[in-house]
C-alpha positions as CSV (number, residue, x, y, z in Angstrom):
1,M,-9.9,0.2,17.4
2,K,-6.5,-2.4,16.7
3,V,-4.2,-1.1,13.7
4,S,-2.1,-4.1,12.3
5,I,0.5,-3.1,9.8
6,I,2.3,-5.9,7.8
7,T,6.2,-4.7,5.9
8,V,6.9,-7.5,3.6
9,V,10.5,-7.6,3.1
10,F,13.0,-9.9,1.2
11,N,16.8,-8.4,1.5
12,G,16.1,-5.0,2.6
13,E,18.8,-4.1,5.1
14,K,19.0,-1.2,3.7
15,T,15.7,0.3,4.2
16,I,14.3,-1.9,7.1
17,R,15.4,0.1,9.8
18,S,13.8,3.8,8.5
19,C,10.2,1.7,7.5
20,I,10.5,-0.3,11.4
21,D,11.4,2.7,13.5
22,S,8.6,4.7,11.6
23,V,5.9,2.4,12.5
24,L,7.6,2.2,16.2
25,K,7.4,6.6,16.3
26,Q,3.9,6.5,15.7
27,S,1.4,8.4,18.4
28,Y,-0.9,5.9,18.1
29,S,-0.6,3.0,20.8
30,D,-3.0,-0.3,19.9
31,I,-0.4,-1.5,17.1
32,E,0.1,-4.4,16.4
33,Y,3.1,-5.2,13.3
34,I,4.0,-7.7,11.7
35,I,6.9,-8.4,9.3
36,I,6.8,-11.2,6.6
37,D,10.3,-11.7,5.6
38,G,11.0,-14.1,2.2
39,K,13.9,-15.8,4.0
40,S,16.4,-12.7,3.3
41,T,20.3,-13.7,2.8
42,D,21.8,-10.2,3.9
43,T,21.0,-9.1,7.6
44,T,17.2,-8.1,7.2
45,P,16.5,-10.7,10.0
46,E,19.1,-9.6,12.4
47,I,18.0,-6.4,11.8
48,V,14.3,-6.8,12.8
49,K,15.4,-9.0,15.7
50,S,16.9,-6.3,17.0
51,Y,13.8,-4.5,18.1
52,G,12.7,-7.5,20.3
53,T,9.2,-7.2,21.7
54,K,8.6,-4.3,19.6
55,I,7.8,-6.3,16.4
56,A,4.2,-8.7,17.4
57,V,5.0,-11.2,15.2
58,F,7.9,-11.8,12.5
59,L,8.0,-14.7,10.1
60,S,10.7,-15.6,7.8
61,E,10.3,-18.1,5.1
62,K,10.0,-19.1,1.3
63,D,7.2,-17.1,-0.4
64,A,5.7,-16.7,-3.1
65,G,6.1,-13.3,-4.0
66,I,5.1,-10.0,-2.5
67,Y,1.8,-10.8,-2.9
68,D,1.5,-14.0,-1.4
69,A,3.7,-12.2,2.0
70,M,1.1,-9.8,2.1
71,N,-1.2,-12.8,2.5
72,K,0.0,-14.6,5.3
73,G,0.5,-11.3,7.1
74,I,-3.3,-10.5,6.9
75,A,-3.9,-14.1,8.0
76,L,-2.1,-13.6,11.0
77,A,-3.4,-10.0,11.8
78,T,-5.8,-9.6,14.8
79,G,-6.7,-5.3,14.3
80,E,-9.6,-4.3,13.1
81,V,-8.2,-2.5,10.3
82,I,-5.2,-3.7,8.1
83,G,-2.7,-1.2,6.5
84,I,0.6,-2.7,4.3
85,L,3.5,-0.3,4.3
86,N,6.4,-1.8,2.1
87,A,10.4,-2.1,3.6
88,D,11.4,0.0,1.4
89,D,8.5,2.5,2.7
90,F,8.2,5.0,5.7
91,Y,5.3,7.0,7.1
92,H,5.0,10.1,6.4
93,D,4.9,11.5,9.8
94,S,4.7,10.5,13.9
95,F,0.4,11.1,13.7
96,V,-0.6,9.2,10.4
97,I,-1.7,6.1,12.2
98,E,-4.3,8.4,14.5
99,H,-5.4,10.3,11.9
100,I,-6.5,7.2,10.0
101,V,-8.4,5.6,13.3
102,D,-9.8,9.6,14.2
103,R,-11.3,9.5,10.1
104,L,-12.4,5.8,10.9
105,K,-14.5,5.9,14.3
106,E,-16.1,9.3,12.4
107,T,-17.0,8.0,9.4
108,N,-17.3,4.5,10.0
109,A,-15.8,4.0,6.5
110,E,-14.8,0.3,5.9
111,A,-11.1,1.3,4.0
112,I,-9.3,4.8,4.0
113,Y,-6.7,6.1,1.8
114,G,-4.9,9.3,1.7
115,D,-1.8,11.0,-0.6
116,L,1.7,9.3,-1.0
117,I,4.7,10.9,-2.8
118,Y,7.6,9.3,-4.0
119,V,11.7,10.2,-2.7
120,D,14.7,9.1,-4.2
121,A,15.9,6.7,-3.1
122,H,19.0,7.6,-2.2
123,D,17.9,11.2,-1.2
124,T,15.2,10.7,0.2
125,G,14.5,14.4,0.9
126,R,14.0,15.1,-2.3
127,V,10.5,14.7,-3.5
128,T,10.0,13.3,-7.2
129,R,6.6,12.9,-7.4
130,Y,3.0,14.1,-5.4
131,W,0.3,11.5,-5.7
132,K,-3.0,13.7,-4.5
133,S,-5.8,11.1,-4.6
134,G,-8.7,13.7,-4.1
135,N,-11.8,12.4,-2.6
136,Y,-13.7,8.7,-4.0
137,Q,-16.5,9.1,-6.2
138,K,-17.2,5.5,-8.0
139,S,-17.1,6.2,-11.5
140,N,-13.2,7.4,-10.7
141,F,-12.2,3.9,-11.7
142,L,-13.7,4.6,-15.4
143,F,-11.6,7.4,-15.8
144,G,-7.9,5.7,-15.5
145,W,-8.2,6.3,-10.9
146,M,-6.7,3.9,-8.2
147,P,-5.8,5.1,-4.8
148,P,-1.9,4.5,-3.9
149,H,-2.1,1.4,-2.4
150,P,0.8,1.9,-0.3
151,T,-1.7,4.6,1.8
152,F,-5.0,2.0,1.7
153,F,-6.1,0.7,5.2
154,L,-8.9,-1.9,4.8
155,R,-11.2,-3.1,8.0
156,S,-10.0,-6.9,8.6
157,S,-13.7,-8.0,8.0
158,S,-13.5,-6.9,4.0
159,Y,-10.5,-9.1,3.7
160,K,-12.5,-11.8,5.4
161,K,-16.0,-11.2,3.3
162,F,-14.3,-10.5,0.0
163,G,-10.6,-12.0,-0.2
164,T,-7.3,-10.8,-0.3
165,Y,-4.5,-11.1,-3.1
166,R,-4.0,-12.5,-6.6
167,L,-1.6,-14.5,-6.9
168,D,-1.9,-15.0,-10.7
169,L,-1.9,-10.6,-11.7
170,G,1.9,-9.9,-11.3
171,S,1.9,-5.9,-10.2
172,A,-2.1,-5.4,-10.7
173,A,-2.9,-7.5,-7.4
174,D,-3.2,-4.1,-5.5
175,Y,-5.1,-2.5,-8.5
176,E,-7.5,-5.4,-8.6
177,L,-7.7,-5.8,-5.3
178,M,-8.5,-2.0,-4.9
179,L,-10.8,-2.5,-7.9
180,R,-12.7,-5.7,-6.4
181,M,-13.5,-4.0,-2.7
182,M,-14.3,-0.1,-3.8
183,Y,-16.5,-0.9,-7.4
184,K,-17.2,-4.1,-6.9
185,H,-18.4,-4.8,-3.9
186,G,-18.5,-1.2,-3.5
187,I,-17.4,-0.6,0.0
188,S,-17.6,2.5,2.7
189,V,-14.5,4.8,1.5
190,T,-13.3,7.8,2.4
191,Y,-10.3,10.2,1.7
192,Q,-7.5,11.0,4.2
193,P,-6.8,14.5,2.2
194,Q,-2.9,14.5,3.5
195,I,0.3,12.5,2.7
196,T,0.2,9.5,5.0
197,T,3.1,7.6,3.0
198,V,6.5,8.1,2.1
199,M,7.5,5.7,-1.1
200,R,11.4,5.7,-2.8
201,T,11.7,5.5,-6.5
202,G,11.8,2.5,-8.6
203,G,8.1,0.7,-9.2
204,V,8.8,-2.2,-11.0
205,S,5.1,-1.8,-13.2
206,N,6.9,1.8,-14.8
207,K,10.3,1.2,-15.4
208,S,10.0,0.0,-19.3
209,L,7.2,0.3,-22.2
210,D,7.5,-3.6,-22.1
211,N,6.4,-3.3,-18.6
212,R,4.1,-0.6,-18.5
213,L,2.0,-2.7,-21.3
214,K,2.6,-6.0,-19.7
215,A,0.7,-4.6,-16.4
216,N,-2.0,-2.7,-19.3
217,T,-3.0,-5.9,-20.2
218,S,-3.4,-7.4,-16.0
219,D,-5.3,-4.3,-14.8
220,R,-7.7,-5.4,-17.9
221,M,-7.5,-8.5,-16.0
222,A,-8.6,-7.3,-13.3
223,W,-11.7,-6.3,-14.6
224,T,-12.8,-9.7,-16.1
225,L,-12.2,-11.7,-13.5
226,N,-14.7,-9.5,-11.8
227,G,-17.1,-9.3,-14.5
228,I,-16.7,-5.7,-14.9
229,K,-16.1,-3.5,-18.0
230,P,-13.8,-0.1,-18.3
231,Y,-14.2,2.0,-21.1
232,W,-12.3,1.7,-24.2
233,F,-9.9,4.2,-22.8
234,T,-9.9,3.5,-19.1
235,L,-6.6,1.4,-18.6
236,W,-4.3,3.6,-21.2
237,L,-5.8,7.2,-18.5
238,K,-4.3,5.3,-16.0
239,P,-0.8,5.6,-16.7
240,L,-2.1,9.1,-18.3
241,R,-3.4,10.0,-15.3
242,K,0.2,9.8,-13.5
243,V,1.9,12.9,-15.7
244,L,0.5,15.2,-13.6
245,Q,1.6,14.1,-10.6
246,F,5.7,15.1,-11.8
247,V,4.9,18.5,-11.6
248,Y,3.4,19.8,-8.3
249,K,6.4,18.4,-5.6
250,P,5.7,19.3,-1.9
251,K,9.1,19.8,0.0
252,Y,9.9,16.8,2.6
253,T,12.1,17.1,5.5
254,E,12.5,13.7,7.8
């Protein structure tokens, strides 16, 4: 089972090496690594090129934002399974992809997700938040649940059947895609109960109340565009569920 991993980057010279290295050190061998760069003006292209043929595809050109770049990567991917790892993120250990593939083979699921930890942007050994996803039930979405997108792997056949990321939903494009795939179309999903991905802090949608309100509007639009209706409290529970993620924080050492 070939796994395509897509990294989207723009001016990511400070973090791109740790991201790339976490992919290249994976124990699983059948990985196609695709990097989509938004025409960076720093040394990102030179850093990526220094890895030579270890990077299967490197595309550097202007894009219409992060989700447009992801869609470009998906169009180029030839793997049966596709995962997305942004330039600020890295895999928790060397066995993540091996465990993901084993679980997919065991369950024959169309999608899989795991747990995520956030770390300080400058001190990646300091965990600031722990997103323990838990097992999936369709009704979870109605109570503000979603899986952490950086841990989400999806079969390429589902992208072909149900589409890729919408570019009109801002930071809610990943939420909409997972809602569409899992809730609307009911693809089979499995949970990998382990930390798969490490993310540096600094997400756009939660930086301020104004951004949170804008994100809430986009989240609501995700339901509307798919012709499905949440409960009145669904989208207010979504940010509130994150409070507990700041309470228990496991240790992490690179």
